[in-house]
All heavy atoms as a GROMACS GRO file, in nm:
protein
  619
    1GLY      N    1  10.686  10.978  12.133
    1GLY     CA    2  10.663  10.903  12.017
    1GLY      C    3  10.519  10.879  11.990
    1GLY      O    4  10.431  10.956  12.039
    2LEU      N    5  10.493  10.784  11.912
    2LEU     CA    6  10.356  10.751  11.870
    2LEU      C    7  10.297  10.636  11.952
    2LEU      O    8  10.200  10.576  11.908
    2LEU     CB    9  10.354  10.719  11.722
    2LEU     CG   10  10.384  10.833  11.627
    2LEU    CD1   11  10.394  10.779  11.483
    2LEU    CD2   12  10.279  10.939  11.636
    3SER      N   13  10.351  10.611  12.066
    3SER     CA   14  10.303  10.497  12.145
    3SER      C   15  10.156  10.508  12.182
    3SER      O   16  10.089  10.411  12.199
    3SER     CB   17  10.389  10.478  12.271
    3SER     OG   18  10.386  10.597  12.349
    4ASN      N   19  10.103  10.632  12.191
    4ASN     CA   20   9.964  10.650  12.221
    4ASN      C   21   9.873  10.611  12.105
    4ASN      O   22   9.747  10.617  12.123
    4ASN     CB   23   9.936  10.792  12.270
    4ASN     CG   24   9.985  10.814  12.410
    4ASN    OD1   25   9.969  10.728  12.497
    4ASN    ND2   26  10.041  10.927  12.438
    5CYS      N   27   9.930  10.572  11.991
    5CYS     CA   28   9.842  10.535  11.880
    5CYS      C   29   9.765  10.410  11.912
    5CYS      O   30   9.662  10.382  11.848
    5CYS     CB   31   9.919  10.521  11.750
    5CYS     SG   32  10.033  10.382  11.739
    6ILE      N   33   9.803  10.337  12.016
    6ILE     CA   34   9.720  10.215  12.052
    6ILE      C   35   9.585  10.254  12.100
    6ILE      O   36   9.497  10.174  12.107
    6ILE     CB   37   9.795  10.128  12.157
    6ILE    CG1   38   9.814  10.201  12.287
    6ILE    CG2   39   9.926  10.077  12.101
    6ILE    CD1   40   9.870  10.116  12.399
    7TRP      N   41   9.564  10.379  12.141
    7TRP     CA   42   9.433  10.427  12.194
    7TRP      C   43   9.352  10.493  12.086
    7TRP      O   44   9.238  10.534  12.110
    7TRP     CB   45   9.453  10.524  12.309
    7TRP     CG   46   9.544  10.470  12.414
    7TRP    CD1   47   9.670  10.516  12.449
    7TRP    CD2   48   9.520  10.360  12.501
    7TRP    NE1   49   9.724  10.442  12.550
    7TRP    CE2   50   9.633  10.342  12.582
    7TRP    CE3   51   9.412  10.270  12.518
    7TRP    CZ2   52   9.644  10.245  12.678
    7TRP    CZ3   53   9.422  10.171  12.613
    7TRP    CH2   54   9.535  10.157  12.694
    8MET      N   55   9.401  10.508  11.962
    8MET     CA   56   9.328  10.576  11.859
    8MET      C   57   9.217  10.488  11.805
    8MET      O   58   9.225  10.365  11.807
    8MET     CB   59   9.424  10.610  11.743
    8MET     CG   60   9.525  10.717  11.779
    8MET     SD   61   9.635  10.743  11.637
    8MET     CE   62   9.743  10.866  11.711
    9ARG      N   63   9.114  10.556  11.751
    9ARG     CA   64   9.001  10.482  11.691
    9ARG      C   65   9.050  10.415  11.561
    9ARG      O   66   9.132  10.469  11.488
    9ARG     CB   67   8.892  10.574  11.660
    9ARG     CG   68   8.821  10.632  11.780
    9ARG     CD   69   8.704  10.717  11.738
    9ARG     NE   70   8.643  10.767  11.863
    9ARG     CZ   71   8.566  10.870  11.866
    9ARG    NH1   72   8.542  10.941  11.757
    9ARG    NH2   73   8.508  10.910  11.976
   10LYS      N   74   8.985  10.304  11.530
   10LYS     CA   75   9.015  10.236  11.401
   10LYS      C   76   8.993  10.333  11.290
   10LYS      O   77   8.898  10.412  11.295
   10LYS     CB   78   8.924  10.114  11.383
   10LYS     CG   79   8.958   9.999  11.477
   10LYS     CD   80   8.865   9.879  11.453
   10LYS     CE   81   8.900   9.773  11.552
   10LYS     NZ   82   8.811   9.656  11.540
   11GLY      N   83   9.082  10.330  11.188
   11GLY     CA   84   9.068  10.417  11.070
   11GLY      C   85   9.134  10.552  11.086
   11GLY      O   86   9.141  10.626  10.991
   12THR      N   87   9.187  10.582  11.206
   12THR     CA   88   9.258  10.708  11.226
   12THR      C   89   9.385  10.709  11.140
   12THR      O   90   9.447  10.608  11.116
   12THR     CB   91   9.300  10.723  11.374
   12THR    OG1   92   9.177  10.728  11.451
   12THR    CG2   93   9.379  10.849  11.398
   13HIS      N   94   9.422  10.825  11.090
   13HIS     CA   95   9.543  10.842  11.009
   13HIS      C   96   9.660  10.878  11.101
   13HIS      O   97   9.650  10.969  11.179
   13HIS     CB   98   9.523  10.949  10.906
   13HIS     CG   99   9.417  10.919  10.804
   13HIS    ND1  100   9.437  10.831  10.701
   13HIS    CD2  101   9.290  10.956  10.801
   13HIS    CE1  102   9.320  10.820  10.631
   13HIS    NE2  103   9.234  10.896  10.690
   14VAL      N  104   9.767  10.799  11.088
   14VAL     CA  105   9.889  10.822  11.167
   14VAL      C  106   9.998  10.860  11.070
   14VAL      O  107  10.026  10.786  10.970
   14VAL     CB  108   9.930  10.694  11.241
   14VAL    CG1  109  10.061  10.714  11.312
   14VAL    CG2  110   9.817  10.651  11.340
   15VAL      N  111  10.062  10.974  11.091
   15VAL     CA  112  10.174  11.019  11.008
   15VAL      C  113  10.298  11.023  11.093
   15VAL      O  114  10.302  11.094  11.191
   15VAL     CB  115  10.144  11.159  10.944
   15VAL    CG1  116  10.268  11.200  10.861
   15VAL    CG2  117  10.023  11.154  10.865
   16GLU      N  118  10.396  10.944  11.059
   16GLU     CA  119  10.522  10.939  11.133
   16GLU      C  120  10.631  11.007  11.050
   16GLU      O  121  10.649  10.976  10.932
   16GLU     CB  122  10.562  10.795  11.165
   16GLU     CG  123  10.694  10.783  11.237
   16GLU     CD  124  10.733  10.643  11.266
   16GLU    OE1  125  10.681  10.548  11.207
   16GLU    OE2  126  10.828  10.630  11.352
   17LEU      N  127  10.704  11.094  11.116
   17LEU     CA  128  10.825  11.145  11.056
   17LEU      C  129  10.940  11.062  11.105
   17LEU      O  130  10.966  11.061  11.231
   17LEU     CB  131  10.847  11.295  11.094
   17LEU     CG  132  10.763  11.396  11.019
   17LEU    CD1  133  10.617  11.388  11.060
   17LEU    CD2  134  10.819  11.535  11.036
   18GLY      N  135  11.000  10.984  11.019
   18GLY     CA  136  11.101  10.887  11.067
   18GLY      C  137  11.229  10.892  10.987
   18GLY      O  138  11.232  10.928  10.871
   19TYR      N  139  11.334  10.851  11.055
   19TYR     CA  140  11.466  10.847  10.994
   19TYR      C  141  11.515  10.703  10.963
   19TYR      O  142  11.550  10.673  10.851
   19TYR     CB  143  11.567  10.914  11.088
   19TYR     CG  144  11.710  10.891  11.050
   19TYR    CD1  145  11.761  10.940  10.933
   19TYR    CD2  146  11.797  10.819  11.132
   19TYR    CE1  147  11.896  10.916  10.895
   19TYR    CE2  148  11.927  10.798  11.097
   19TYR     CZ  149  11.976  10.844  10.984
   19TYR     OH  150  12.106  10.821  10.946
   20ASP      N  151  11.508  10.620  11.063
   20ASP     CA  152  11.558  10.481  11.047
   20ASP      C  153  11.453  10.395  10.979
   20ASP      O  154  11.350  10.364  11.035
   20ASP     CB  155  11.592  10.427  11.186
   20ASP     CG  156  11.660  10.292  11.183
   20ASP    OD1  157  11.674  10.235  11.071
   20ASP    OD2  158  11.702  10.243  11.288
   21LYS      N  159  11.485  10.346  10.858
   21LYS     CA  160  11.389  10.267  10.779
   21LYS      C  161  11.364  10.131  10.844
   21LYS      O  162  11.261  10.070  10.824
   21LYS     CB  163  11.440  10.248  10.639
   21LYS     CG  164  11.439  10.376  10.556
   21LYS     CD  165  11.493  10.352  10.418
   21LYS     CE  166  11.492  10.482  10.340
   21LYS     NZ  167  11.539  10.466  10.205
   22GLN      N  168  11.458  10.086  10.928
   22GLN     CA  169  11.441   9.957  10.993
   22GLN      C  170  11.352   9.967  11.117
   22GLN      O  171  11.302   9.870  11.165
   22GLN     CB  172  11.576   9.900  11.038
   22GLN     CG  173  11.674   9.881  10.923
   22GLN     CD  174  11.621   9.783  10.821
   22GLN    OE1  175  11.562   9.682  10.854
   22GLN    NE2  176  11.640   9.818  10.692
   23ASP      N  177  11.332  10.091  11.164
   23ASP     CA  178  11.250  10.116  11.283
   23ASP      C  179  11.103  10.128  11.239
   23ASP      O  180  11.057  10.237  11.202
   23ASP     CB  181  11.297  10.243  11.349
   23ASP     CG  182  11.226  10.274  11.478
   23ASP    OD1  183  11.150  10.191  11.528
   23ASP    OD2  184  11.245  10.386  11.531
   24ASN      N  185  11.030  10.020  11.234
   24ASN     CA  186  10.896  10.020  11.182
   24ASN      C  187  10.790   9.972  11.283
   24ASN      O  188  10.683   9.929  11.245
   24ASN     CB  189  10.888   9.935  11.057
   24ASN     CG  190  10.916   9.788  11.083
   24ASN    OD1  191  10.958   9.748  11.192
   24ASN    ND2  192  10.892   9.704  10.981
   25HIS      N  193  10.821   9.987  11.414
   25HIS     CA  194  10.727   9.940  11.511
   25HIS      C  195  10.594  10.016  11.512
   25HIS      O  196  10.491   9.958  11.541
   25HIS     CB  197  10.786   9.926  11.652
   25HIS     CG  198  10.853  10.050  11.700
   25HIS    ND1  199  10.983  10.080  11.669
   25HIS    CD2  200  10.804  10.148  11.782
   25HIS    CE1  201  11.012  10.197  11.729
   25HIS    NE2  202  10.908  10.234  11.797
   26PHE      N  203  10.593  10.146  11.482
   26PHE     CA  204  10.469  10.221  11.480
   26PHE      C  205  10.386  10.176  11.356
   26PHE      O  206  10.262  10.178  11.364
   26PHE     CB  207  10.492  10.372  11.479
   26PHE     CG  208  10.546  10.421  11.611
   26PHE    CD1  209  10.668  10.484  11.617
   26PHE    CD2  210  10.480  10.396  11.732
   26PHE    CE1  211  10.719  10.526  11.740
   26PHE    CE2  212  10.532  10.436  11.850
   26PHE     CZ  213  10.652  10.503  11.856
   27GLU      N  214  10.451  10.142  11.250
   27GLU     CA  215  10.376  10.088  11.136
   27GLU      C  216  10.310   9.956  11.172
   27GLU      O  217  10.192   9.932  11.142
   27GLU     CB  218  10.472  10.067  11.017
   27GLU     CG  219  10.401  10.015  10.891
   27GLU     CD  220  10.494  10.001  10.773
   27GLU    OE1  221  10.618  10.004  10.790
   27GLU    OE2  222  10.442   9.985  10.663
   28THR      N  223  10.384   9.873  11.246
   28THR     CA  224  10.327   9.743  11.289
   28THR      C  225  10.211   9.766  11.384
   28THR      O  226  10.107   9.702  11.373
   28THR     CB  227  10.437   9.657  11.355
   28THR    OG1  228  10.543   9.638  11.260
   28THR    CG2  229  10.386   9.527  11.402
   29ILE      N  230  10.229   9.853  11.481
   29ILE     CA  231  10.121   9.883  11.576
   29ILE      C  232   9.999   9.936  11.503
   29ILE      O  233   9.883   9.899  11.532
   29ILE     CB  234  10.168   9.982  11.684
   29ILE    CG1  235  10.270   9.919  11.774
   29ILE    CG2  236  10.050  10.037  11.767
   29ILE    CD1  237  10.340  10.018  11.869
   30SER      N  238  10.024  10.024  11.407
   30SER     CA  239   9.911  10.079  11.327
   30SER      C  240   9.834   9.970  11.253
   30SER      O  241   9.712   9.969  11.247
   30SER     CB  242   9.964  10.183  11.226
   30SER     OG  243  10.015  10.295  11.295
   31LYS      N  244   9.906   9.872  11.197
   31LYS     CA  245   9.839   9.765  11.130
   31LYS      C  246   9.756   9.679  11.224
   31LYS      O  247   9.639   9.644  11.197
   31LYS     CB  248   9.942   9.674  11.059
   31LYS     CG  249  10.000   9.735  10.934
   31LYS     CD  250  10.104   9.645  10.872
   31LYS     CE  251  10.168   9.710  10.751
   31LYS     NZ  252  10.271   9.631  10.689
   32ILE      N  253   9.813   9.652  11.338
   32ILE     CA  254   9.740   9.573  11.441
   32ILE      C  255   9.611   9.643  11.486
   32ILE      O  256   9.511   9.579  11.509
   32ILE     CB  257   9.833   9.539  11.562
   32ILE    CG1  258   9.944   9.445  11.515
   32ILE    CG2  259   9.753   9.484  11.680
   32ILE    CD1  260  10.056   9.424  11.616
   33CYS      N  261   9.622   9.777  11.505
   33CYS     CA  262   9.513   9.854  11.554
   33CYS      C  263   9.419   9.910  11.445
   33CYS      O  264   9.330   9.988  11.470
   33CYS     CB  265   9.566   9.975  11.634
   33CYS     SG  266   9.651   9.930  11.786
   34HIS      N  267   9.442   9.865  11.320
   34HIS     CA  268   9.359   9.904  11.203
   34HIS      C  269   9.363  10.053  11.182
   34HIS      O  270   9.258  10.119  11.163
   34HIS     CB  271   9.218   9.858  11.219
   34HIS     CG  272   9.210   9.707  11.238
   34HIS    ND1  273   9.227   9.614  11.139
   34HIS    CD2  274   9.193   9.634  11.349
   34HIS    CE1  275   9.220   9.491  11.185
   34HIS    NE2  276   9.196   9.499  11.316
   35LEU      N  277   9.482  10.115  11.186
   35LEU     CA  278   9.501  10.255  11.166
   35LEU      C  279   9.563  10.272  11.024
   35LEU      O  280   9.628  10.183  10.968
   35LEU     CB  281   9.597  10.314  11.267
   35LEU     CG  282   9.557  10.292  11.412
   35LEU    CD1  283   9.660  10.342  11.508
   35LEU    CD2  284   9.423  10.358  11.443
   36ASN      N  285   9.546  10.389  10.966
   36ASN     CA  286   9.605  10.419  10.835
   36ASN      C  287   9.736  10.485  10.858
   36ASN      O  288   9.744  10.603  10.903
   36ASN     CB  289   9.511  10.512  10.756
   36ASN     CG  290   9.378  10.446  10.732
   36ASN    OD1  291   9.369  10.334  10.680
   36ASN    ND2  292   9.272  10.509  10.775
   37TYR      N  293   9.844  10.414  10.829
   37TYR     CA  294   9.982  10.461  10.855
   37TYR      C  295  10.047  10.522  10.732
   37TYR      O  296  10.037  10.469  10.624
   37TYR     CB  297  10.063  10.343  10.909
   37TYR     CG  298  10.206  10.374  10.931
   37TYR    CD1  299  10.250  10.425  11.054
   37TYR    CD2  300  10.304  10.354  10.835
   37TYR    CE1  301  10.382  10.454  11.080
   37TYR    CE2  302  10.437  10.381  10.858
   37TYR     CZ  303  10.475  10.433  10.980
   37TYR     OH  304  10.608  10.464  11.004
   38LEU      N  305  10.117  10.634  10.752
   38LEU     CA  306  10.194  10.699  10.646
   38LEU      C  307  10.325  10.742  10.710
   38LEU      O  308  10.328  10.802  10.816
   38LEU     CB  309  10.123  10.817  10.588
   38LEU     CG  310  10.193  10.898  10.486
   38LEU    CD1  311  10.220  10.818  10.358
   38LEU    CD2  312  10.114  11.026  10.452
   39ARG      N  313  10.433  10.713  10.641
   39ARG     CA  314  10.567  10.753  10.691
   39ARG      C  315  10.622  10.862  10.601
   39ARG      O  316  10.616  10.854  10.480
   39ARG     CB  317  10.659  10.633  10.687
   39ARG     CG  318  10.800  10.667  10.737
   39ARG     CD  319  10.888  10.541  10.728
   39ARG     NE  320  11.013  10.561  10.795
   39ARG     CZ  321  11.040  10.536  10.924
   39ARG    NH1  322  10.944  10.485  10.998
   39ARG    NH2  323  11.158  10.561  10.976
   40TYR      N  324  10.677  10.964  10.660
   40TYR     CA  325  10.753  11.067  10.590
   40TYR      C  326  10.897  11.051  10.630
   40TYR      O  327  10.934  11.064  10.747
   40TYR     CB  328  10.701  11.208  10.628
   40TYR     CG  329  10.776  11.317  10.563
   40TYR    CD1  330  10.750  11.354  10.431
   40TYR    CD2  331  10.878  11.385  10.629
   40TYR    CE1  332  10.819  11.452  10.368
   40TYR    CE2  333  10.949  11.484  10.566
   40TYR     CZ  334  10.921  11.519  10.433
   40TYR     OH  335  10.992  11.617  10.373
   41GLN      N  336  10.977  11.014  10.532
   41GLN     CA  337  11.118  10.983  10.557
   41GLN      C  338  11.198  11.113  10.570
   41GLN      O  339  11.197  11.199  10.485
   41GLN     CB  340  11.175  10.898  10.441
   41GLN     CG  341  11.308  10.833  10.471
   41GLN     CD  342  11.300  10.732  10.583
   41GLN    OE1  343  11.201  10.661  10.595
   41GLN    NE2  344  11.406  10.725  10.663
   42THR      N  345  11.277  11.121  10.683
   42THR     CA  346  11.366  11.234  10.703
   42THR      C  347  11.512  11.190  10.679
   42THR      O  348  11.543  11.074  10.673
   42THR     CB  349  11.349  11.292  10.844
   42THR    OG1  350  11.383  11.192  10.941
   42THR    CG2  351  11.210  11.340  10.871
   43ASP      N  352  11.599  11.289  10.669
   43ASP     CA  353  11.739  11.265  10.644
   43ASP      C  354  11.817  11.222  10.767
   43ASP      O  355  11.921  11.158  10.756
   43ASP     CB  356  11.807  11.389  10.579
   43ASP     CG  357  11.750  11.419  10.445
   43ASP    OD1  358  11.704  11.327  10.374
   43ASP    OD2  359  11.750  11.540  10.409
   44SER      N  360  11.772  11.264  10.882
   44SER     CA  361  11.842  11.235  11.005
   44SER      C  362  11.750  11.255  11.123
   44SER      O  363  11.636  11.305  11.110
   44SER     CB  364  11.965  11.325  11.024
   44SER     OG  365  11.920  11.458  11.037
   45HIS      N  366  11.792  11.214  11.240
   45HIS     CA  367  11.716  11.239  11.366
   45HIS      C  368  11.707  11.392  11.381
   45HIS      O  369  11.806  11.466  11.362
   45HIS     CB  370  11.784  11.178  11.488
   45HIS     CG  371  11.779  11.028  11.484
   45HIS    ND1  372  11.666  10.956  11.508
   45HIS    CD2  373  11.880  10.941  11.461
   45HIS    CE1  374  11.694  10.828  11.496
   45HIS    NE2  375  11.827  10.814  11.469
   46HIS      N  376  11.591  11.443  11.420
   46HIS     CA  377  11.571  11.583  11.444
   46HIS      C  378  11.604  11.667  11.321
   46HIS      O  379  11.657  11.783  11.335
   46HIS     CB  380  11.648  11.632  11.567
   46HIS     CG  381  11.619  11.549  11.688
   46HIS    ND1  382  11.500  11.557  11.755
   46HIS    CD2  383  11.691  11.458  11.751
   46HIS    CE1  384  11.499  11.473  11.855
   46HIS    NE2  385  11.616  11.410  11.859
   47ALA      N  386  11.575  11.618  11.207
   47ALA     CA  387  11.605  11.689  11.079
   47ALA      C  388  11.509  11.808  11.062
   47ALA      O  389  11.396  11.804  11.110
   47ALA     CB  390  11.595  11.594  10.964
   48THR      N  391  11.558  11.906  10.993
   48THR     CA  392  11.471  12.014  10.948
   48THR      C  393  11.385  11.963  10.834
   48THR      O  394  11.436  11.903  10.742
   48THR     CB  395  11.554  12.134  10.904
   48THR    OG1  396  11.639  12.181  11.010
   48THR    CG2  397  11.467  12.249  10.857
   49VAL      N  398  11.254  11.982  10.843
   49VAL     CA  399  11.164  11.931  10.743
   49VAL      C  400  11.125  12.043  10.647
   49VAL      O  401  11.082  12.151  10.690
   49VAL     CB  402  11.036  11.873  10.812
   49VAL    CG1  403  10.935  11.830  10.709
   49VAL    CG2  404  11.077  11.755  10.902
   50ASP      N  405  11.136  12.016  10.522
   50ASP     CA  406  11.095  12.108  10.417
   50ASP      C  407  10.940  12.098  10.413
   50ASP      O  408  10.882  12.001  10.369
   50ASP     CB  409  11.153  12.067  10.285
   50ASP     CG  410  11.108  12.155  10.169
   50ASP    OD1  411  10.994  12.206  10.170
   50ASP    OD2  412  11.192  12.175  10.077
   51ILE      N  413  10.873  12.206  10.457
   51ILE     CA  414  10.728  12.205  10.472
   51ILE      C  415  10.657  12.184  10.339
   51ILE      O  416  10.558  12.120  10.330
   51ILE     CB  417  10.676  12.333  10.543
   51ILE    CG1  418  10.529  12.318  10.583
   51ILE    CG2  419  10.697  12.454  10.457
   51ILE    CD1  420  10.508  12.212  10.687
   52LYS      N  421  10.715  12.234  10.229
   52LYS     CA  422  10.654  12.214  10.096
   52LYS      C  423  10.660  12.068  10.061
   52LYS      O  424  10.560  12.011  10.013
   52LYS     CB  425  10.729  12.300   9.994
   52LYS     CG  426  10.689  12.275   9.849
   52LYS     CD  427  10.556  12.336   9.816
   52LYS     CE  428  10.526  12.336   9.665
   52LYS     NZ  429  10.432  12.239   9.626
   53ASP      N  430  10.773  12.004  10.079
   53ASP     CA  431  10.787  11.860  10.050
   53ASP      C  432  10.693  11.778  10.140
   53ASP      O  433  10.630  11.686  10.092
   53ASP     CB  434  10.934  11.817  10.069
   53ASP     CG  435  10.954  11.678  10.022
   53ASP    OD1  436  10.924  11.647   9.903
   53ASP    OD2  437  11.001  11.595  10.101
   54PHE      N  438  10.689  11.812  10.268
   54PHE     CA  439  10.601  11.740  10.359
   54PHE      C  440  10.452  11.753  10.318
   54PHE      O  441  10.377  11.660  10.317
   54PHE     CB  442  10.620  11.787  10.505
   54PHE     CG  443  10.532  11.723  10.605
   54PHE    CD1  444  10.553  11.593  10.643
   54PHE    CD2  445  10.427  11.792  10.661
   54PHE    CE1  446  10.474  11.528  10.735
   54PHE    CE2  447  10.346  11.732  10.755
   54PHE     CZ  448  10.370  11.601  10.793
   55THR      N  449  10.414  11.878  10.285
   55THR     CA  450  10.276  11.903  10.240
   55THR      C  451  10.246  11.825  10.112
   55THR      O  452  10.136  11.762  10.104
   55THR     CB  453  10.257  12.052  10.216
   55THR    OG1  454  10.286  12.123  10.338
   55THR    CG2  455  10.114  12.084  10.178
   56ASP      N  456  10.332  11.824  10.019
   56ASP     CA  457  10.317  11.750   9.896
   56ASP      C  458  10.301  11.600   9.926
   56ASP      O  459  10.218  11.533   9.866
   56ASP     CB  460  10.431  11.770   9.802
   56ASP     CG  461  10.433  11.911   9.741
   56ASP    OD1  462  10.333  11.985   9.752
   56ASP    OD2  463  10.541  11.947   9.682
   57HIS      N  464  10.381  11.551  10.021
   57HIS     CA  465  10.374  11.411  10.059
   57HIS      C  466  10.236  11.376  10.117
   57HIS      O  467  10.171  11.276  10.084
   57HIS     CB  468  10.483  11.382  10.163
   57HIS     CG  469  10.496  11.237  10.199
   57HIS    ND1  470  10.538  11.140  10.112
   57HIS    CD2  471  10.471  11.172  10.313
   57HIS    CE1  472  10.540  11.023  10.173
   57HIS    NE2  473  10.500  11.038  10.296
   58ILE      N  474  10.187  11.464  10.206
   58ILE     CA  475  10.053  11.443  10.267
   58ILE      C  476   9.944  11.450  10.163
   58ILE      O  477   9.855  11.366  10.154
   58ILE     CB  478  10.031  11.547  10.378
   58ILE    CG1  479  10.125  11.531  10.494
   58ILE    CG2  480   9.886  11.544  10.424
   58ILE    CD1  481  10.110  11.401  10.573
   59LEU      N  482   9.953  11.555  10.081
   59LEU     CA  483   9.845  11.577   9.977
   59LEU      C  484   9.850  11.472   9.868
   59LEU      O  485   9.751  11.461   9.793
   59LEU     CB  486   9.856  11.717   9.925
   59LEU     CG  487   9.830  11.828  10.024
   59LEU    CD1  488   9.843  11.965   9.959
   59LEU    CD2  489   9.690  11.815  10.090
   60SER      N  490   9.959  11.396   9.854
   60SER     CA  491   9.962  11.291   9.755
   60SER      C  492   9.880  11.168   9.794
   60SER      O  493   9.855  11.082   9.716
   60SER     CB  494  10.105  11.248   9.731
   60SER     OG  495  10.159  11.172   9.838
   61GLN      N  496   9.833  11.172   9.922
   61GLN     CA  497   9.751  11.061   9.971
   61GLN      C  498   9.605  11.103   9.967
   61GLN      O  499   9.559  11.185  10.041
   61GLN     CB  500   9.788  11.030  10.118
   61GLN     CG  501   9.934  11.006  10.143
   61GLN     CD  502   9.982  10.882  10.063
   61GLN    OE1  503   9.922  10.776  10.068
   61GLN    NE2  504  10.092  10.899   9.992
   62PRO      N  505   9.527  11.039   9.876
   62PRO     CA  506   9.386  11.079   9.862
   62PRO      C  507   9.305  11.071   9.994
   62PRO      O  508   9.220  11.160  10.021
   62PRO     CB  509   9.328  10.975   9.764
   62PRO     CG  510   9.446  10.933   9.681
   62PRO     CD  511   9.561  10.936   9.780
   63ALA      N  512   9.336  10.974  10.074
   63ALA     CA  513   9.263  10.962  10.204
   63ALA      C  514   9.292  11.079  10.299
   63ALA      O  515   9.211  11.111  10.383
   63ALA     CB  516   9.299  10.832  10.272
   64LEU      N  517   9.407  11.140  10.285
   64LEU     CA  518   9.445  11.254  10.372
   64LEU      C  519   9.411  11.389  10.310
   64LEU      O  520   9.382  11.484  10.380
   64LEU     CB  521   9.593  11.251  10.407
   64LEU     CG  522   9.635  11.138  10.497
   64LEU    CD1  523   9.787  11.138  10.511
   64LEU    CD2  524   9.572  11.147  10.632
   65ARG      N  525   9.411  11.394  10.176
   65ARG     CA  526   9.387  11.520  10.108
   65ARG      C  527   9.259  11.588  10.150
   65ARG      O  528   9.255  11.712  10.163
   65ARG     CB  529   9.387  11.496   9.955
   65ARG     CG  530   9.388  11.625   9.875
   65ARG     CD  531   9.394  11.597   9.725
   65ARG     NE  532   9.497  11.506   9.688
   65ARG     CZ  533   9.477  11.400   9.615
   65ARG    NH1  534   9.358  11.372   9.568
   65ARG    NH2  535   9.576  11.317   9.584
   66LYS      N  536   9.154  11.509  10.175
   66LYS     CA  537   9.023  11.568  10.212
   66LYS      C  538   9.031  11.648  10.343
   66LYS      O  539   8.951  11.736  10.363
   66LYS     CB  540   8.920  11.460  10.220
   66LYS     CG  541   8.936  11.360  10.333
   66LYS     CD  542   8.828  11.258  10.333
   66LYS     CE  543   8.849  11.157  10.444
   66LYS     NZ  544   8.745  11.053  10.443
   67TYR      N  545   9.124  11.618  10.426
   67TYR     CA  546   9.132  11.690  10.555
   67TYR      C  547   9.203  11.828  10.538
   67TYR      O  548   9.197  11.906  10.629
   67TYR     CB  549   9.211  11.608  10.661
   67TYR     CG  550   9.142  11.481  10.698
   67TYR    CD1  551   9.190  11.359  10.654
   67TYR    CD2  552   9.025  11.485  10.775
   67TYR    CE1  553   9.123  11.237  10.687
   67TYR    CE2  554   8.957  11.368  10.810
   67TYR     CZ  555   9.011  11.249  10.762
   67TYR     OH  556   8.947  11.133  10.796
   68PHE      N  557   9.262  11.847  10.425
   68PHE     CA  558   9.337  11.972  10.402
   68PHE      C  559   9.278  12.057  10.289
   68PHE      O  560   9.344  12.137  10.230
   68PHE     CB  561   9.481  11.939  10.374
   68PHE     CG  562   9.550  11.875  10.488
   68PHE    CD1  563   9.556  11.733  10.498
   68PHE    CD2  564   9.607  11.950  10.590
   68PHE    CE1  565   9.618  11.673  10.606
   68PHE    CE2  566   9.663  11.892  10.701
   68PHE     CZ  567   9.673  11.752  10.707
   69GLN      N  568   9.150  12.034  10.261
   69GLN     CA  569   9.082  12.117  10.164
   69GLN      C  570   9.067  12.259  10.218
   69GLN      O  571   9.043  12.279  10.336
   69GLN     CB  572   8.943  12.061  10.132
   69GLN     CG  573   8.942  11.923  10.073
   69GLN     CD  574   8.998  11.923   9.932
   69GLN    OE1  575   8.983  12.019   9.858
   69GLN    NE2  576   9.064  11.810   9.894
   70PHE      N  577   9.088  12.357  10.134
   70PHE     CA  578   9.071  12.494  10.177
   70PHE      C  579   9.024  12.576  10.058
   70PHE      O  580   9.043  12.541   9.944
   70PHE     CB  581   9.201  12.552  10.239
   70PHE     CG  582   9.314  12.556  10.140
   70PHE    CD1  583   9.339  12.667  10.062
   70PHE    CD2  584   9.396  12.448  10.127
   70PHE    CE1  585   9.442  12.672   9.974
   70PHE    CE2  586   9.505  12.450  10.038
   70PHE     CZ  587   9.525  12.563   9.962
   71SER      N  588   8.964  12.689  10.091
   71SER     CA  589   8.912  12.777   9.988
   71SER      C  590   9.010  12.894   9.969
   71SER      O  591   9.063  12.944  10.067
   71SER     CB  592   8.777  12.832  10.029
   71SER     OG  593   8.735  12.930   9.938
   72THR      N  594   9.034  12.932   9.844
   72THR     CA  595   9.116  13.047   9.817
   72THR      C  596   9.033  13.172   9.789
   72THR      O  597   9.085  13.276   9.755
   72THR     CB  598   9.206  13.021   9.696
   72THR    OG1  599   9.122  12.988   9.582
   72THR    CG2  600   9.302  12.906   9.725
   73ALA      N  601   8.900  13.159   9.811
   73ALA     CA  602   8.810  13.274   9.790
   73ALA      C  603   8.844  13.385   9.891
   73ALA      O  604   8.881  13.358  10.003
   73ALA     CB  605   8.666  13.230   9.808
   74ALA      N  606   8.826  13.507   9.845
   74ALA     CA  607   8.852  13.622   9.933
   74ALA      C  608   8.751  13.620  10.052
   74ALA      O  609   8.633  13.588  10.033
   74ALA     CB  610   8.838  13.752   9.853
   75GLN      N  611   8.802  13.658  10.165
   75GLN     CA  612   8.713  13.661  10.283
   75GLN      C  613   8.664  13.799  10.311
   75GLN      O  614   8.724  13.894  10.298
   75GLN     CB  615   8.791  13.609  10.404
   75GLN     CG  616   8.827  13.466  10.387
   75GLN     CD  617   8.899  13.406  10.508
   75GLN    OE1  618   8.894  13.462  10.616
   75GLN    NE2  619   8.959  13.295  10.489
   0.00000   0.00000   0.00000
């Protein structure tokens, strides 16, 4: 799990893939530790994740988008 997030530096981005909406203890830990928490909701435990949907979810967050900048220029 994400229990090691208690050791992360303040301001670190934490992305959780989660199923149970009531299970929010990593969100709570992230708030206490001053981390930037984002949840990606899945349909079930161990669900197959649609990578396009997941990518769109991540890139919809301005604070995370900068980490995924890439160039389409020919190499």
